[in-house]
C-alpha positions as CSV (number, residue, x, y, z in Angstrom):
1,X,-81.3,-0.6,-28.5
2,X,-79.8,1.1,-25.4
3,X,-77.4,-0.5,-23.2
4,X,-80.0,-0.6,-20.4
5,X,-82.4,-2.7,-22.4
6,X,-79.6,-4.9,-23.7
7,X,-78.5,-5.6,-20.1
8,X,-82.2,-6.1,-19.0
9,X,-82.7,-8.7,-21.8
10,X,-79.5,-10.6,-20.8
11,X,-80.4,-10.6,-17.1
12,X,-84.0,-11.6,-17.7
13,X,-82.8,-14.3,-20.0
14,X,-80.4,-15.7,-17.4
15,X,-83.0,-15.6,-14.7
16,X,-85.5,-17.4,-17.0
17,X,-82.8,-20.0,-17.9
18,X,-82.1,-20.7,-14.2
19,X,-85.8,-21.2,-13.5
20,X,-86.2,-23.5,-16.5
21,X,-83.3,-25.6,-15.4
22,X,-84.5,-25.6,-11.7
23,X,-88.1,-26.7,-12.5
24,X,-87.3,-29.2,-15.3
25,X,-84.7,-31.2,-13.3
26,X,-86.0,-34.6,-12.2
27,X,-85.8,-35.7,-8.6
28,X,-83.3,-38.5,-9.1
29,X,-81.4,-37.1,-12.0
30,X,-78.2,-37.2,-10.0
31,X,-78.3,-41.0,-10.5
32,X,-77.1,-40.6,-14.1
33,X,-73.6,-42.0,-14.4
34,X,-73.9,-44.5,-11.6
35,X,-74.3,-48.2,-12.3
36,X,-76.5,-49.0,-15.4
37,X,-78.0,-45.5,-15.7
38,X,-76.1,-43.6,-18.4
39,X,-78.7,-41.0,-19.6
40,X,-82.2,-39.7,-18.9
41,X,-83.8,-42.5,-20.8
42,X,-82.2,-45.1,-18.5
43,X,-83.3,-43.1,-15.5
44,X,-86.9,-43.1,-16.7
45,X,-86.8,-46.8,-17.3
46,X,-85.1,-48.1,-14.2
47,X,-86.2,-45.6,-11.5
48,X,-89.8,-45.0,-10.3
49,X,-90.6,-41.7,-11.8
50,X,-92.5,-38.9,-10.1
51,X,-92.9,-36.6,-13.1
52,X,-93.6,-33.1,-12.0
53,X,-92.9,-31.4,-15.4
54,X,-96.5,-30.3,-15.8
55,X,-96.0,-28.0,-12.7
56,X,-92.7,-26.8,-14.1
57,X,-94.3,-25.9,-17.4
58,X,-97.0,-23.8,-15.7
59,X,-94.5,-22.0,-13.5
60,X,-91.9,-21.2,-16.2
61,X,-94.3,-20.3,-19.0
62,X,-94.9,-16.7,-17.6
63,X,-91.3,-15.9,-18.1
64,X,-92.0,-15.5,-21.8
65,X,-94.7,-12.8,-21.2
66,X,-92.4,-9.8,-21.0
67,X,-90.7,-10.7,-24.3
68,X,-94.1,-11.2,-26.0
69,X,-95.3,-7.9,-24.6
70,X,-92.1,-6.1,-25.8
71,X,-92.2,-7.6,-29.3
72,X,-95.9,-7.4,-30.0
73,X,-97.4,-4.6,-28.0
74,X,-94.6,-2.1,-27.8
75,X,-93.4,-2.8,-31.3
76,X,-89.8,-2.9,-30.1
77,X,-88.4,-5.4,-32.6
78,X,-84.8,-6.0,-32.0
79,X,-82.5,-8.9,-33.0
80,X,-81.3,-9.5,-29.5
81,X,-84.9,-10.0,-28.2
82,X,-85.7,-12.4,-31.0
83,X,-82.5,-14.3,-30.3
84,X,-83.1,-14.6,-26.6
85,X,-86.7,-15.6,-26.9
86,X,-85.9,-18.2,-29.6
87,X,-83.0,-19.6,-27.5
88,X,-85.2,-19.7,-24.3
89,X,-88.2,-21.2,-26.1
90,X,-86.0,-23.9,-27.8
91,X,-84.3,-24.8,-24.5
92,X,-87.7,-24.8,-22.7
93,X,-89.2,-27.2,-25.3
94,X,-86.1,-29.4,-25.0
95,X,-86.1,-29.6,-21.2
96,X,-89.8,-30.2,-20.8
97,X,-90.9,-32.1,-23.9
98,X,-88.3,-33.5,-26.3
99,X,-85.8,-34.8,-23.7
100,X,-88.2,-37.4,-22.6
101,X,-89.9,-38.1,-26.0
102,X,-86.7,-39.0,-27.8
103,X,-85.9,-42.1,-25.8
104,X,-85.8,-45.1,-28.1
């Protein structure tokens, strides 16, 4: 892997991470830590929720297309690309799905 492709993977990963965080943040998430709201589960319970995660999923999903193209189509299999796509996909699944489903 050349240094250009390494830097491109890191930059694309950071941009994707920023968009995942931006589109998965709830409207009133800044209430956490005030009063009786200690975590996201309390926020979902006490505050009226306008869940827009379905829009965020649709907007952020295309960020994985360049990695899928580079790995499948161009046959450029590299450990860094696998690591970045696995980390981004895991974080994406946590922010949009598991974070809300693990409230007991």
